[in-house]
OpenMM code with the backbone's topology and positions (N, CA, C; nanometers):
from openmm import Vec3, app, unit

residues = "UNK UNK UNK UNK UNK UNK UNK UNK UNK UNK UNK UNK UNK UNK UNK UNK UNK UNK UNK UNK UNK UNK UNK UNK UNK UNK UNK UNK UNK UNK UNK UNK UNK UNK UNK UNK UNK UNK UNK UNK UNK UNK UNK UNK UNK UNK UNK UNK UNK UNK UNK UNK UNK UNK UNK UNK UNK UNK UNK UNK UNK UNK UNK UNK UNK UNK UNK UNK UNK UNK UNK UNK UNK UNK UNK UNK UNK UNK UNK UNK UNK UNK UNK UNK UNK UNK UNK UNK UNK UNK UNK UNK UNK UNK UNK UNK UNK UNK UNK UNK UNK UNK UNK UNK UNK UNK UNK UNK UNK UNK UNK UNK UNK UNK UNK UNK UNK UNK UNK UNK UNK UNK UNK UNK UNK UNK UNK UNK UNK UNK UNK UNK UNK UNK UNK UNK UNK UNK UNK UNK UNK UNK UNK UNK UNK UNK UNK UNK UNK UNK UNK UNK UNK UNK UNK UNK UNK UNK UNK UNK UNK UNK UNK UNK UNK UNK UNK UNK UNK UNK UNK UNK UNK UNK UNK UNK UNK UNK".split()
positions = [
    Vec3(5.6081, 26.5511, -1.9425),
    Vec3(5.6634, 26.4194, -1.9719),
    Vec3(5.7594, 26.3810, -1.8601),
    Vec3(5.7764, 26.2542, -1.8414),
    Vec3(5.8615, 26.2066, -1.7319),
    Vec3(6.0075, 26.2401, -1.7593),
    Vec3(6.0862, 26.2544, -1.6533),
    Vec3(6.2294, 26.2815, -1.6725),
    Vec3(6.2987, 26.1757, -1.7583),
    Vec3(6.2600, 26.0500, -1.7420),
    Vec3(6.3194, 25.9443, -1.8231),
    Vec3(6.2916, 25.9627, -1.9712),
    Vec3(6.1708, 26.0026, -2.0021),
    Vec3(6.1341, 26.0274, -2.1417),
    Vec3(6.2164, 26.1417, -2.1980),
    Vec3(6.2300, 26.2485, -2.1210),
    Vec3(6.3044, 26.3642, -2.1696),
    Vec3(6.4540, 26.3322, -2.1808),
    Vec3(6.5045, 26.2425, -2.0963),
    Vec3(6.6434, 26.1973, -2.1110),
    Vec3(6.6620, 26.1282, -2.2459),
    Vec3(6.5632, 26.0478, -2.2841),
    Vec3(6.5685, 25.9796, -2.4145),
    Vec3(6.5674, 26.0816, -2.5281),
    Vec3(6.4866, 26.1860, -2.5151),
    Vec3(6.4808, 26.2906, -2.6175),
    Vec3(6.6171, 26.3575, -2.6297),
    Vec3(6.6801, 26.3889, -2.5170),
    Vec3(6.8123, 26.4525, -2.5194),
    Vec3(6.9169, 26.3600, -2.5809),
    Vec3(6.9076, 26.2330, -2.5540),
    Vec3(7.0028, 26.1377, -2.6123),
    Vec3(6.9844, 26.1258, -2.7628),
    Vec3(6.8684, 26.1613, -2.8123),
    Vec3(6.8411, 26.1531, -2.9562),
    Vec3(6.9177, 26.2581, -3.0359),
    Vec3(6.9856, 26.3488, -2.9690),
    Vec3(7.0578, 26.4555, -3.0397),
    Vec3(7.1666, 26.4010, -3.1320),
    Vec3(7.1998, 26.2742, -3.1189),
    Vec3(7.3036, 26.2149, -3.2044),
    Vec3(7.2483, 26.1594, -3.3359),
    Vec3(7.1161, 26.1552, -3.3502),
    Vec3(7.0604, 26.1020, -3.4754),
    Vec3(7.0633, 26.2103, -3.5833),
    Vec3(7.0316, 26.1727, -3.7053),
    Vec3(7.0407, 26.2661, -3.8173),
    Vec3(6.9423, 26.3813, -3.8011),
    Vec3(6.9807, 26.4944, -3.8536),
    Vec3(6.8998, 26.6154, -3.8475),
    Vec3(6.7627, 26.5937, -3.9132),
    Vec3(6.7593, 26.5103, -4.0171),
    Vec3(6.6338, 26.4833, -4.0875),
    Vec3(6.5295, 26.4198, -3.9957),
    Vec3(6.5751, 26.3525, -3.8907),
    Vec3(6.4833, 26.2892, -3.7965),
    Vec3(6.4702, 26.3651, -3.6647),
    Vec3(6.5700, 26.4412, -3.6304),
    Vec3(6.5726, 26.5060, -3.4993),
    Vec3(6.4567, 26.6034, -3.4797),
    Vec3(6.4178, 26.6727, -3.5855),
    Vec3(6.3050, 26.7661, -3.5718),
    Vec3(6.1783, 26.6918, -3.5328),
    Vec3(6.1623, 26.5691, -3.5835),
    Vec3(6.0445, 26.4892, -3.5489),
    Vec3(6.0472, 26.4467, -3.4025),
    Vec3(6.1651, 26.4183, -3.3518),
    Vec3(6.1788, 26.3821, -3.2107),
    Vec3(6.1308, 26.4981, -3.1237),
    Vec3(6.1738, 26.6199, -3.1579),
    Vec3(6.1331, 26.7361, -3.0788),
    Vec3(5.9845, 26.7679, -3.0955),
    Vec3(5.9302, 26.7415, -3.2136),
    Vec3(5.7863, 26.7591, -3.2338),
    Vec3(5.7086, 26.6616, -3.1461),
    Vec3(5.7497, 26.5370, -3.1457),
    Vec3(5.6838, 26.4371, -3.0606),
    Vec3(5.7006, 26.4713, -2.9134),
    Vec3(5.8187, 26.5214, -2.8766),
    Vec3(5.8427, 26.5614, -2.7377),
    Vec3(5.7478, 26.6746, -2.6986),
    Vec3(5.7294, 26.7698, -2.7873),
    Vec3(5.6375, 26.8810, -2.7587),
    Vec3(5.4967, 26.8291, -2.7345),
    Vec3(5.4536, 26.7345, -2.8153),
    Vec3(5.3187, 26.6822, -2.7995),
    Vec3(5.3048, 26.5990, -2.6720),
    Vec3(5.4120, 26.5268, -2.6345),
    Vec3(5.4099, 26.4545, -2.5062),
    Vec3(5.4040, 26.5540, -2.3904),
    Vec3(5.4830, 26.6598, -2.4005),
    Vec3(5.4857, 26.7597, -2.2943),
    Vec3(5.3516, 26.8318, -2.2819),
    Vec3(5.2848, 26.8525, -2.3955),
    Vec3(5.1516, 26.9134, -2.3898),
    Vec3(5.0551, 26.8237, -2.3133),
    Vec3(5.0537, 26.6948, -2.3466),
    Vec3(4.9643, 26.6015, -2.2772),
    Vec3(4.9968, 26.5947, -2.1284),
    Vec3(5.1255, 26.5947, -2.0967),
    Vec3(5.1668, 26.5900, -1.9558),
    Vec3(5.1244, 26.7177, -1.8837),
    Vec3(5.1375, 26.8316, -1.9491),
    Vec3(5.0981, 26.9594, -1.8873),
    Vec3(4.9480, 26.9631, -1.8629),
    Vec3(4.8705, 26.9195, -1.9605),
    Vec3(4.7245, 26.9181, -1.9454),
    Vec3(4.6832, 26.8262, -1.8306),
    Vec3(4.7426, 26.7073, -1.8256),
    Vec3(4.7097, 26.6121, -1.7193),
    Vec3(4.7551, 26.6641, -1.5835),
    Vec3(4.8735, 26.7204, -1.5789),
    Vec3(4.9265, 26.7711, -1.4529),
    Vec3(4.8440, 26.8852, -1.3967),
    Vec3(4.8068, 26.9797, -1.4807),
    Vec3(4.7255, 27.0932, -1.4351),
    Vec3(4.5882, 27.0440, -1.3905),
    Vec3(4.5300, 26.9504, -1.4648),
    Vec3(4.3992, 26.8957, -1.4267),
    Vec3(4.4053, 26.8276, -1.2900),
    Vec3(4.5194, 26.7663, -1.2590),
    Vec3(4.5356, 26.6965, -1.1307),
    Vec3(4.5896, 26.7885, -1.0206),
    Vec3(4.6164, 26.9151, -1.0572),
    Vec3(4.6659, 27.0099, -0.9575),
    Vec3(4.8136, 26.9953, -0.9253),
    Vec3(4.8896, 26.9370, -1.0191),
    Vec3(5.0341, 26.9193, -0.9977),
    Vec3(5.1113, 27.0048, -1.0961),
    Vec3(5.2132, 27.0734, -1.0566),
    Vec3(5.2384, 27.1158, -0.9187),
    Vec3(5.1385, 27.2239, -0.8785),
    Vec3(5.1151, 27.2350, -0.7514),
    Vec3(5.0152, 27.3291, -0.6991),
    Vec3(5.0479, 27.4715, -0.7426),
    Vec3(4.9448, 27.5422, -0.7844),
    Vec3(4.9601, 27.6827, -0.8193),
    Vec3(5.0160, 27.7098, -0.9580),
    Vec3(5.0466, 27.6063, -1.0353),
    Vec3(5.1008, 27.6259, -1.1699),
    Vec3(4.9863, 27.6191, -1.2698),
    Vec3(4.9738, 27.7245, -1.3496),
    Vec3(4.8701, 27.7284, -1.4511),
    Vec3(4.9154, 27.6597, -1.5793),
    Vec3(4.8221, 27.6390, -1.6677),
    Vec3(4.8511, 27.5692, -1.7923),
    Vec3(4.9525, 27.6452, -1.8769),
    Vec3(4.9394, 27.7764, -1.8832),
    Vec3(5.0320, 27.8551, -1.9643),
    Vec3(5.1766, 27.8304, -1.9204),
    Vec3(5.1996, 27.8311, -1.7912),
    Vec3(5.3343, 27.8059, -1.7379),
    Vec3(5.3756, 27.6605, -1.7586),
    Vec3(5.2836, 27.5699, -1.7399),
    Vec3(5.3146, 27.4273, -1.7548),
    Vec3(5.3519, 27.3917, -1.8991),
    Vec3(5.3088, 27.4745, -1.9948),
    Vec3(5.3374, 27.4473, -2.1358),
    Vec3(5.4717, 27.5021, -2.1827),
    Vec3(5.5465, 27.5676, -2.0973),
    Vec3(5.6760, 27.6252, -2.1397),
    Vec3(5.7711, 27.5212, -2.1992),
    Vec3(5.7895, 27.4044, -2.1347),
    Vec3(5.8783, 27.3043, -2.1972),
    Vec3(5.8276, 27.2585, -2.3343),
    Vec3(5.6991, 27.2491, -2.3471),
    Vec3(5.6377, 27.2112, -2.4750),
    Vec3(5.6736, 27.3139, -2.5829),
    Vec3(5.6595, 27.4399, -2.5497),
    Vec3(5.6914, 27.5470, -2.6458),
    Vec3(5.8394, 27.5450, -2.6834),
    Vec3(5.9261, 27.5159, -2.5873),
    Vec3(6.0703, 27.5061, -2.6183),
    Vec3(6.0955, 27.3921, -2.7172),
    Vec3(6.0256, 27.2819, -2.6991),
    Vec3(6.0424, 27.1694, -2.7926),
    Vec3(5.9922, 27.2046, -2.9319),
    Vec3(5.8816, 27.2782, -2.9403),
    Vec3(5.8364, 27.3243, -3.0725),
    Vec3(5.9419, 27.4137, -3.1364),
    Vec3(6.0024, 27.5024, -3.0575),
    Vec3(6.1060, 27.5921, -3.1109),
    Vec3(6.2249, 27.5122, -3.1624),
    Vec3(6.2661, 27.4098, -3.0886),
    Vec3(6.3763, 27.3242, -3.1344),
    Vec3(6.3389, 27.2528, -3.2641),
    Vec3(6.2169, 27.2055, -3.2696),
    Vec3(6.1706, 27.1357, -3.3888),
    Vec3(6.1721, 27.2271, -3.5107),
    Vec3(6.1237, 27.3491, -3.4942),
    Vec3(6.1233, 27.4469, -3.6047),
    Vec3(6.2658, 27.4740, -3.6524),
    Vec3(6.3575, 27.4888, -3.5575),
    Vec3(6.4965, 27.5197, -3.5928),
    Vec3(6.5619, 27.4082, -3.6741),
    Vec3(6.5170, 27.2853, -3.6547),
    Vec3(6.5792, 27.1705, -3.7206),
    Vec3(6.5031, 27.1194, -3.8424),
    Vec3(6.3831, 27.1647, -3.8588),
    Vec3(6.2932, 27.1115, -3.9611),
    Vec3(6.3274, 27.1628, -4.1007),
    Vec3(6.3129, 27.0787, -4.2027),
    Vec3(6.3280, 27.1281, -4.3404),
    Vec3(6.2228, 27.2359, -4.3676),
    Vec3(6.2587, 27.3402, -4.4406),
    Vec3(6.1666, 27.4531, -4.4621),
    Vec3(6.0299, 27.4141, -4.5200),
    Vec3(6.0246, 27.3122, -4.6025),
    Vec3(5.8970, 27.2742, -4.6639),
    Vec3(5.8012, 27.2046, -4.5666),
    Vec3(5.8487, 27.1738, -4.4449),
    Vec3(5.7632, 27.1059, -4.3473),
    Vec3(5.7357, 27.1884, -4.2216),
    Vec3(5.7915, 27.3075, -4.2134),
    Vec3(5.7725, 27.3884, -4.0925),
    Vec3(5.6258, 27.4195, -4.0662),
    Vec3(5.5455, 27.4257, -4.1709),
    Vec3(5.4038, 27.4572, -4.1525),
    Vec3(5.3358, 27.3565, -4.0604),
    Vec3(5.3797, 27.2323, -4.0649),
    Vec3(5.3193, 27.1308, -3.9787),
    Vec3(5.3466, 27.1598, -3.8313),
    Vec3(5.4641, 27.2109, -3.8027),
    Vec3(5.4988, 27.2436, -3.6640),
    Vec3(5.4240, 27.3679, -3.6191),
    Vec3(5.4152, 27.4692, -3.7063),
    Vec3(5.3374, 27.5891, -3.6709),
    Vec3(5.1933, 27.5503, -3.6404),
    Vec3(5.1380, 27.4587, -3.7188),
    Vec3(5.0010, 27.4141, -3.6963),
    Vec3(4.9875, 27.3417, -3.5620),
    Vec3(5.0794, 27.2519, -3.5333),
    Vec3(5.0756, 27.1788, -3.4061),
    Vec3(5.0907, 27.2749, -3.2884),
    Vec3(5.1816, 27.3710, -3.3009),
    Vec3(5.2014, 27.4689, -3.1940),
    Vec3(5.0762, 27.5546, -3.1755),
    Vec3(5.0112, 27.5877, -3.2856),
    Vec3(4.8861, 27.6642, -3.2770),
    Vec3(4.7772, 27.5865, -3.2058),
    Vec3(4.7688, 27.4580, -3.2330),
    Vec3(4.6689, 27.3747, -3.1647),
    Vec3(4.6956, 27.3714, -3.0144),
    Vec3(4.8229, 27.3694, -2.9781),
    Vec3(4.8579, 27.3731, -2.8357),
    Vec3(4.8081, 27.5026, -2.7731),
    Vec3(4.8263, 27.6136, -2.8421),
    Vec3(4.7811, 27.7431, -2.7884),
    Vec3(4.6289, 27.7471, -2.7761),
    Vec3(4.5600, 27.6833, -2.8676),
    Vec3(4.4140, 27.6748, -2.8569),
    Vec3(4.3764, 27.6001, -2.7295),
    Vec3(4.4533, 27.4964, -2.6958),
    Vec3(4.4212, 27.4153, -2.5776),
    Vec3(4.4277, 27.4959, -2.4483),
    Vec3(4.5006, 27.6057, -2.4483),
    Vec3(4.5054, 27.6896, -2.3277),
    Vec3(4.4384, 27.8245, -2.3518),
    Vec3(4.3443, 27.8270, -2.4463),
    Vec3(4.2622, 27.9453, -2.4762),
    Vec3(4.3434, 28.0669, -2.5179),
    Vec3(4.4596, 28.0460, -2.5732),
    Vec3(4.5428, 28.1565, -2.6197),
    Vec3(4.5145, 28.1786, -2.7688),
    Vec3(4.4000, 28.2376, -2.7971),
    Vec3(4.3503, 28.2496, -2.9340),
    Vec3(4.4402, 28.3370, -3.0202),
    Vec3(4.4859, 28.4489, -2.9679),
    Vec3(4.5670, 28.5392, -3.0510),
    Vec3(4.6999, 28.4747, -3.0902),
    Vec3(4.7618, 28.4036, -2.9978),
    Vec3(4.8874, 28.3343, -3.0302),
    Vec3(4.8607, 28.2204, -3.1289),
    Vec3(4.7519, 28.1482, -3.1092),
    Vec3(4.7164, 28.0402, -3.2024),
    Vec3(4.6954, 28.0965, -3.3424),
    Vec3(4.6247, 28.2066, -3.3518),
    Vec3(4.5996, 28.2692, -3.4823),
    Vec3(4.7322, 28.3063, -3.5495),
    Vec3(4.8233, 28.3654, -3.4727),
    Vec3(4.9532, 28.4041, -3.5277),
    Vec3(5.0292, 28.2815, -3.5798),
    Vec3(5.0258, 28.1733, -3.5043),
    Vec3(5.0951, 28.0511, -3.5463),
    Vec3(5.0296, 27.9889, -3.6693),
    Vec3(4.8972, 27.9886, -3.6738),
    Vec3(4.8277, 27.9353, -3.7919),
    Vec3(4.8577, 28.0208, -3.9153),
    Vec3(4.8663, 28.1513, -3.8965),
    Vec3(4.8996, 28.2378, -4.0099),
    Vec3(5.0434, 28.2157, -4.0565),
    Vec3(5.1337, 28.1878, -3.9647),
    Vec3(5.2702, 28.1511, -4.0042),
    Vec3(5.2673, 28.0235, -4.0865),
    Vec3(5.1872, 27.9279, -4.0433),
    Vec3(5.1739, 27.8033, -4.1200),
    Vec3(5.1215, 27.8343, -4.2597),
    Vec3(5.0227, 27.9219, -4.2675),
    Vec3(4.9646, 27.9585, -4.3968),
    Vec3(5.0681, 28.0227, -4.4883),
    Vec3(5.1586, 28.1014, -4.4302),
    Vec3(5.2607, 28.1700, -4.5093),
    Vec3(5.3638, 28.0757, -4.5704),
    Vec3(5.3852, 27.9598, -4.5085),
    Vec3(5.4916, 27.8724, -4.5584),
    Vec3(5.4435, 27.7352, -4.6050),
    Vec3(5.3125, 27.7107, -4.6014),
    Vec3(5.2611, 27.5794, -4.6404),
    Vec3(5.2681, 27.5615, -4.7914),
    Vec3(5.2887, 27.4378, -4.8321),
    Vec3(5.2823, 27.4051, -4.9742),
    Vec3(5.1362, 27.4100, -5.0184),
    Vec3(5.1151, 27.4218, -5.1444),
    Vec3(4.9775, 27.4276, -5.1962),
    Vec3(4.8972, 27.3047, -5.1550),
    Vec3(4.9628, 27.1908, -5.1517),
    Vec3(4.8963, 27.0650, -5.1161),
    Vec3(4.8385, 27.0685, -4.9740),
    Vec3(4.9050, 27.1354, -4.8825),
    Vec3(4.8606, 27.1392, -4.7440),
    Vec3(4.7785, 27.2614, -4.7058),
    Vec3(4.7582, 27.3528, -4.8011),
    Vec3(4.6917, 27.4789, -4.7685),
    Vec3(4.5499, 27.4598, -4.7149),
    Vec3(4.4771, 27.3626, -4.7652),
    Vec3(4.3404, 27.3424, -4.7161),
    Vec3(4.3410, 27.3044, -4.5682),
    Vec3(4.4415, 27.2280, -4.5254),
    Vec3(4.4507, 27.1907, -4.3835),
    Vec3(4.4673, 27.3133, -4.2950),
    Vec3(4.5483, 27.4074, -4.3397),
    Vec3(4.5709, 27.5297, -4.2618),
    Vec3(4.4435, 27.6139, -4.2580),
    Vec3(4.3767, 27.6262, -4.3715),
    Vec3(4.2520, 27.7035, -4.3750),
    Vec3(4.1455, 27.6419, -4.2853),
    Vec3(4.1401, 27.5093, -4.2791),
    Vec3(4.0443, 27.4432, -4.1905),
    Vec3(4.0767, 27.4734, -4.0442),
    Vec3(4.2041, 27.4747, -4.0091),
    Vec3(4.2425, 27.5086, -3.8710),
    Vec3(4.2061, 27.6533, -3.8391),
    Vec3(4.2283, 27.7423, -3.9336),
    Vec3(4.1910, 27.8825, -3.9127),
    Vec3(4.0407, 27.8956, -3.8933),
    Vec3(3.9641, 27.8211, -3.9698),
    Vec3(3.8192, 27.8239, -3.9553),
    Vec3(3.7774, 27.7735, -3.8175),
    Vec3(3.8344, 27.6619, -3.7741),
    Vec3(3.8003, 27.6068, -3.6420),
    Vec3(3.8366, 27.7052, -3.5308),
    Vec3(3.9517, 27.7700, -3.5467),
    Vec3(3.9945, 27.8678, -3.4458),
    Vec3(3.8953, 27.9831, -3.4366),
    Vec3(3.8545, 28.0352, -3.5506),
    Vec3(3.7618, 28.1489, -3.5488),
    Vec3(3.6268, 28.1085, -3.4909),
    Vec3(3.5820, 27.9879, -3.5200),
    Vec3(3.4578, 27.9406, -3.4590),
    Vec3(3.4757, 27.9291, -3.3075),
    Vec3(3.5871, 27.8734, -3.2643),
    Vec3(3.6179, 27.8606, -3.1214),
    Vec3(3.6190, 27.9984, -3.0545),
    Vec3(3.6710, 28.0981, -3.1261),
    Vec3(3.6801, 28.2341, -3.0724),
    Vec3(3.5464, 28.3075, -3.0781),
    Vec3(3.4455, 28.2445, -3.1395),
    Vec3(3.3130, 28.3048, -3.1452),
    Vec3(3.2854, 28.3851, -3.2701),
    Vec3(3.3764, 28.3848, -3.3659),
    Vec3(3.3574, 28.4601, -3.4905),
    Vec3(3.3170, 28.3640, -3.6020),
    Vec3(3.1905, 28.3261, -3.5999),
    Vec3(3.1399, 28.2269, -3.6960),
    Vec3(3.1443, 28.2819, -3.8384),
    Vec3(3.1243, 28.4110, -3.8545),
    Vec3(3.1311, 28.4714, -3.9877),
    Vec3(3.2677, 28.4531, -4.0520),
    Vec3(3.3719, 28.4770, -3.9755),
    Vec3(3.5072, 28.4581, -4.0286),
    Vec3(3.5346, 28.3097, -4.0513),
    Vec3(3.4850, 28.2242, -3.9631),
    Vec3(3.5004, 28.0792, -3.9818),
    Vec3(3.4370, 28.0376, -4.1146),
    Vec3(3.3175, 28.0870, -4.1399),
    Vec3(3.2498, 28.0558, -4.2673),
    Vec3(3.3287, 28.1098, -4.3865),
    Vec3(3.3865, 28.2277, -4.3688),
    Vec3(3.4650, 28.2877, -4.4761),
    Vec3(3.5842, 28.1991, -4.5138),
    Vec3(3.6531, 28.1461, -4.4135),
    Vec3(3.7646, 28.0551, -4.4419),
    Vec3(3.7148, 27.9297, -4.5131),
    Vec3(3.5987, 27.8795, -4.4731),
    Vec3(3.5454, 27.7598, -4.5385),
    Vec3(3.5007, 27.7889, -4.6817),
    Vec3(3.4442, 27.9058, -4.7036),
    Vec3(3.4049, 27.9444, -4.8395),
    Vec3(3.5278, 27.9487, -4.9298),
    Vec3(3.6331, 28.0106, -4.8785),
    Vec3(3.7587, 28.0168, -4.9540),
    Vec3(3.8120, 27.8766, -4.9804),
    Vec3(3.8036, 27.7903, -4.8805),
    Vec3(3.8521, 27.6522, -4.8941),
    Vec3(3.7726, 27.5758, -4.9985),
    Vec3(3.6407, 27.5899, -4.9948),
    Vec3(3.5580, 27.5179, -5.0934),
    Vec3(3.5881, 27.5663, -5.2342),
    Vec3(3.6105, 27.6966, -5.2496),
    Vec3(3.6400, 27.7518, -5.3818),
    Vec3(3.7733, 27.7052, -5.4370),
    Vec3(3.8735, 27.7049, -5.3527),
    Vec3(4.0086, 27.6721, -5.3992),
    Vec3(4.0430, 27.5241, -5.3859),
    Vec3(3.9843, 27.4570, -5.2866),
    Vec3(4.0240, 27.3187, -5.2556),
    Vec3(3.9022, 27.2272, -5.2424),
    Vec3(3.8023, 27.2508, -5.3239),
    Vec3(3.6796, 27.1728, -5.3191),
    Vec3(3.7008, 27.0252, -5.3465),
    Vec3(3.8164, 26.9901, -5.4003),
    Vec3(3.8483, 26.8502, -5.4240),
    Vec3(3.8841, 26.7752, -5.2970),
    Vec3(3.9027, 26.8475, -5.1885),
    Vec3(3.9345, 26.7865, -5.0591),
    Vec3(3.8035, 26.7679, -4.9830),
    Vec3(3.7636, 26.6435, -4.9603),
    Vec3(3.6339, 26.6153, -4.8966),
    Vec3(3.6265, 26.6721, -4.7553),
    Vec3(3.7420, 26.6895, -4.6882),
    Vec3(3.7403, 26.7408, -4.5507),
    Vec3(3.6882, 26.8843, -4.5453),
    Vec3(3.7112, 26.9595, -4.6522),
    Vec3(3.6611, 27.0966, -4.6597),
    Vec3(3.5081, 27.0952, -4.6539),
    Vec3(3.4491, 27.0025, -4.7269),
    Vec3(3.3032, 26.9923, -4.7296),
    Vec3(3.2484, 26.9419, -4.5963),
    Vec3(3.3144, 26.8421, -4.5397),
    Vec3(3.2702, 26.7891, -4.4109),
    Vec3(3.2766, 26.8981, -4.3030),
    Vec3(3.3818, 26.9761, -4.3031),
    Vec3(3.3931, 27.0852, -4.2054),
    Vec3(3.2821, 27.1877, -4.2251),
    Vec3(3.2477, 27.2143, -4.3494),
    Vec3(3.1392, 27.3082, -4.3777),
    Vec3(3.0056, 27.2551, -4.3263),
    Vec3(2.9799, 27.1276, -4.3517),
    Vec3(2.8569, 27.0649, -4.3033),
    Vec3(2.8516, 27.0700, -4.1505),
    Vec3(2.9609, 27.0314, -4.0871),
    Vec3(2.9646, 27.0284, -3.9405),
    Vec3(2.9455, 27.1671, -3.8792),
    Vec3(3.0088, 27.2678, -3.9364),
    Vec3(2.9932, 27.4039, -3.8845),
    Vec3(2.8469, 27.4465, -3.8892),
    Vec3(2.7824, 27.4220, -4.0017),
    Vec3(2.6427, 27.4633, -4.0148),
    Vec3(2.5529, 27.3852, -3.9196),
    Vec3(2.5808, 27.2571, -3.9012),
    Vec3(2.5025, 27.1783, -3.8049),
    Vec3(2.5191, 27.2324, -3.6634),
    Vec3(2.6417, 27.2624, -3.6259),
    Vec3(2.6668, 27.3138, -3.4903),
    Vec3(2.5971, 27.4469, -3.4649),
    Vec3(2.5683, 27.5207, -3.5722),
    Vec3(2.5065, 27.6528, -3.5557),
    Vec3(2.3613, 27.6560, -3.6020),
    Vec3(2.3011, 27.5365, -3.6072),
    Vec3(2.1575, 27.5270, -3.6307),
    Vec3(2.1114, 27.5596, -3.7713),
    Vec3(2.1998, 27.5553, -3.8681),
    Vec3(2.1620, 27.5862, -4.0066),
    Vec3(2.1559, 27.4565, -4.0865),
    Vec3(2.0573, 27.3765, -4.0514),
    Vec3(2.0419, 27.2425, -4.1090),
    Vec3(2.0268, 27.2450, -4.2612),
    Vec3(1.9459, 27.3379, -4.3130),
    Vec3(1.9254, 27.3451, -4.4580),
    Vec3(2.0564, 27.3714, -4.5323),
    Vec3(2.1350, 27.4614, -4.4779),
    Vec3(2.2639, 27.4927, -4.5403),
    Vec3(2.3581, 27.3719, -4.5308),
    Vec3(2.3551, 27.3021, -4.4180),
    Vec3(2.4378, 27.1825, -4.4015),
    Vec3(2.4002, 27.0769, -4.5062),
    Vec3(2.2708, 27.0613, -4.5289),
    Vec3(2.2247, 26.9635, -4.6286),
    Vec3(2.2708, 27.0042, -4.7687),
    Vec3(2.2640, 27.1336, -4.7997),
    Vec3(2.3126, 27.1819, -4.9308),
    Vec3(2.4600, 27.1460, -4.9501),
    Vec3(2.5405, 27.1711, -4.8460),
    Vec3(2.6826, 27.1400, -4.8558),
    Vec3(2.7045, 26.9900, -4.8699),
    Vec3(2.6295, 26.9119, -4.7967),
    Vec3(2.6434, 26.7665, -4.8049),
    Vec3(2.6085, 26.7165, -4.9447),
    Vec3(2.5013, 26.7714, -5.0024),
    Vec3(2.4628, 26.7306, -5.1382),
    Vec3(2.5682, 26.7723, -5.2401),
    Vec3(2.6203, 26.8929, -5.2264),
    Vec3(2.7270, 26.9380, -5.3165),
    Vec3(2.8492, 26.8482, -5.3047),
    Vec3(2.8831, 26.8144, -5.1806),
    Vec3(2.9993, 26.7284, -5.1576),
    Vec3(2.9798, 26.5920, -5.2231),
    Vec3(2.8597, 26.5367, -5.2112),
    Vec3(2.8337, 26.4054, -5.2715),
    Vec3(2.8369, 26.4115, -5.4235),
    Vec3(2.8009, 26.5254, -5.4801),
    Vec3(2.8104, 26.5406, -5.6256),
    Vec3(2.9569, 26.5414, -5.6722),
    Vec3(3.0429, 26.5964, -5.5893),
    Vec3(3.1854, 26.6057, -5.6239),
    Vec3(3.2590, 26.4778, -5.5872),
    Vec3(3.2269, 26.4235, -5.4710),
    Vec3(3.2998, 26.3084, -5.4165),
    Vec3(3.2096, 26.1853, -5.4132),
    Vec3(3.1680, 26.1432, -5.5292),
    Vec3(3.0722, 26.0331, -5.5403),
    Vec3(3.1206, 25.9030, -5.4757),
    Vec3(3.2500, 25.8729, -5.4859),
    Vec3(3.3002, 25.7454, -5.4356),
    Vec3(3.3450, 25.7479, -5.2902),
    Vec3(3.3413, 25.8634, -5.2267),
    Vec3(3.3888, 25.8724, -5.0902),
    Vec3(3.2971, 25.7942, -4.9966),
    Vec3(3.3554, 25.7076, -4.9182),
    Vec3(3.2789, 25.6318, -4.8202),
    Vec3(3.2271, 25.4984, -4.8709),
    Vec3(3.2541, 25.4680, -4.9963),
    Vec3(3.2058, 25.3391, -5.0507),
    Vec3(3.2999, 25.2280, -5.0165),
] * unit.nanometer
topology = app.Topology()
chain = topology.addChain("A")
for resn in residues:
    res = topology.addResidue(resn, chain)
    for name in ("N", "CA", "C"):
        topology.addAtom(name, app.Element.getBySymbol(name[0]), res)
């Protein structure tokens, strides 16, 4: 992120704590985009993505420190997605599991979906399917669980299974998409 932007983030330290964690979360996401763009453009020369993401990680740490405990899972999830962007699968998994440990029941399906995507990205489709099976069993009322299941099977050439999931989803979520 530009120095001017980061100056604005630093000046935000005077706002209420209830909002400050969000400022640092947004700063982390801006810094991630800037790091990705900078590395792609070769700026600065010789700096890899892992190193370029250090300011981003510091902003996530600040956000976690200031965040209400019931919302920290969202930051762990965002930080995990950042680690996925630089192929740091083991760190992403650790962050997603931290999110899973502190997420409210309402958000648990979102964390399980991220874990499934991570395992598929890492090449462990069996574990990805396992997370989706667990999600469908516990959170079948969330249409995204079904859509993720359909998409996973399509990506891996299991069209018949994808159709089964789609039909099951339509039986449960009749009004979705109308």
